N, C-alpha and C positions, 0 to 999 in steps of 0.2 A: 905417782904410784907408792902409800907407804910403805913400811922397812915390809912389815908380818906380809903383807899381798905378795912382795917379791918373794919372799921365805915358801909361801906357800904356792906360786908358781913353780918355784925351781923343786919343790918337793913332786907334783903333779908331774912335770917330765922328768924326774928322776923315776918315778914308778910305773910312767908309761910303758906298757909291753910287759910287765911284771906281774906273779902271780897275787899280789897283796894277801888283806885276809878272804881268808873264805870258811867253810864251817869247820872243817878239819883244824884248820887254824887256831878259832876259837876255841875249839874242844881240846888244844895243845896249852893254851892259855890259860885254859879252866886248869888243866892237870897243873901247868907249872903254879898256877898262885895255889892250887891246894898240896902240893908239897911243899912250898913256901909256908903252909901255919903247921903243916905235920912236921915241918925241919921248927919249926918254934917252940913248937908244944914239946919237940923231943926234947930239943934244950931246955927245957926249966922242967921238962921233967926225968928225963933219963941223965942229961951231963956225960950222954958218951959222946968221947971221938970218933967214933966206927961208925955211928949211927950218923953224926954230924957230916963224914966226910961220903958217904955211902948217897946222902938225899943232895947232899951240895954238888956231888959228879951228878945224879941222877939231874938235878937241876940245869946245868951245864949242859946235859945232853938235851935236852926239851926244849930250853933256849937257841940252841945252835938248829935243830930241827927246825923250830918257827920260823926263825929270822932267812935258812936257807930255804924254806917254803915258800916263805914271803915275799923276800927278793930276785926268785926263779925267774929265768924268762924260757923255761923250758915249757909253756902252759898245758898243750896238750898231756905232757905227763903230770902233772898239776890235778887237772882236773878231771886225769883217770884216777888217783889218789882219792881227790876228795868224791867222788861217785862212788867207788869201793865205800867209804865210810858213813856215809851218806844212808844208804842200802843197808848194811850192819844196823847204825844206830837206829833207821828205822822198824826192820826186824825188831831189835831190840824193845823198844816202843812199844810197839805192837802186840809183841808176845804179852806182854806183861796187861796192858789192857784188856785183851783179848781172853784170855787166860782168866781175867776177873769175873770179864760178864760171864763165861763158861759159869761158874763155880756159882753163883747171882740164880741162876735157869734154874729151877726146880721143877722144873714140868716135862726137859730133856735132858737125853746122857748123850754124853759126846765121845764119838769115837776117831781115831785117827787109822785113817789106812796106812799099811807096812809099805807100799810099793810108789805111792806117790806122793804120802803127806797131807794128802789132804781131810780135813776135818767134819766128818760126818755127824748131823744130828737125827736120834731118834724120837718118839715119846718114853717114857717113864712106862714102865709097869705093862708092857705089851709079852713078859715074860722071854723064852728063850727065842733068838732071832737070826736071822742070815741078813745082815745087810750089805748089798752092792755097792759098790764105791761109783759115784756120778762122774768123775772123773775119767778112771782107768777101768771101770771095769770087776775089778779084784774082790771078792767074796771075804768079808768078816764074820765070824761066829760069836755073837754073845749075848749079855742076858740084860735086857735094858731094868 
């Protein structure tokens, strides 16, 4: 068995039962790299030691959080954190795509229910109408 195979096996044994890299850790790694680029740009352009120190501290905090999550053995808690991140990121991603699609649709007008936040679609040009929310039954008075 070669040296690199032994090192790989030792790393696999060490990581067994630990969290490793998940979606939140990948996002933290992206944040870390973004702060690194920002720090380099700030050093070149501003030459300010205060900005450099603040970004340096921020880099350390993100790196410690990344390694803490990666090597943590508390898997249920790390999975719950990751699931919260994935849910939040999915909502952010889909909100932008859905609003673009609604803006592109010229044949319908969209209203949001004040009670349950459901998006209701009605045809354009029907005048003053009362829309009943399909989810909660609340009424929306609007002009299409």
